[in-house]
C-alpha positions, -999 to +999 in steps of 0.1 A: -231+643+858-212+668+836-199+660+802-164+662+815-171+638+842-188+614+818-158+615+795-134+610+824-155+580+836-156+565+802-119+570+797-112+555+831-136+526+824-123+516+790-088+529+790-076+527+826-044+507+819-034+531+791-042+562+812-023+549+842+008+541+821+008+575+804+002+594+837+030+575+853+054+582+824+046+620+825+051+621+863+085+603+861+097+624+831+087+660+840+111+676+815+111+651+787+077+635+789+067+649+755+094+627+739+095+598+763+057+593+767+047+598+731+039+561+724+018+558+756+000+590+746-009+575+713-022+543+730-045+565+751-056+584+720-063+552+701-082+537+730-104+568+736-110+576+700-133+547+695-159+558+721-187+580+708-189+604+739-152+611+737-154+615+699-181+641+703-162+661+729-130+659+709-148+671+678-167+699+695-136+711+715-108+704+690-096+740+689-092+742+727-075+708+728-051+717+701-042+749+719-037+729+751-013+705+733+006+734+717+011+749+751+024+717+765+049+714+736+060+750+741+063+747+779+076+712+784+096+721+815+067+739+831+034+721+821+015+738+850+017+770+830-009+755+807-036+754+834-056+782+816-057+760+784-069+730+804-096+752+819-108+763+785-109+728+772-127+714+802-152+744+801-159+735+764-163+698+773-190+707+798-211+724+772-211+696+747-246+680+741-241+643+746-276+633+737-274+605+711-238+598+718 
């Protein structure tokens, strides 16, 4: 199992309700999700920040994640234009050593 898959599994296992609510909000507010879904995004962040595997990936890949979030802010109407940023973040996540996490 890759680091990315492990992080996604952990997020889904421990934060499923928060992830579903946030994903639903983003889907139903394609042009204003950054504003409308901020509180739900923070709930996901709070939920996931307490798990050591996710903490390790966030720490190791913080630069890539920040660039991805910046892209989303700058391209709110066309979030798909941030696919290269997602790819860089996920590529980084796959290289994180999770031993001891």
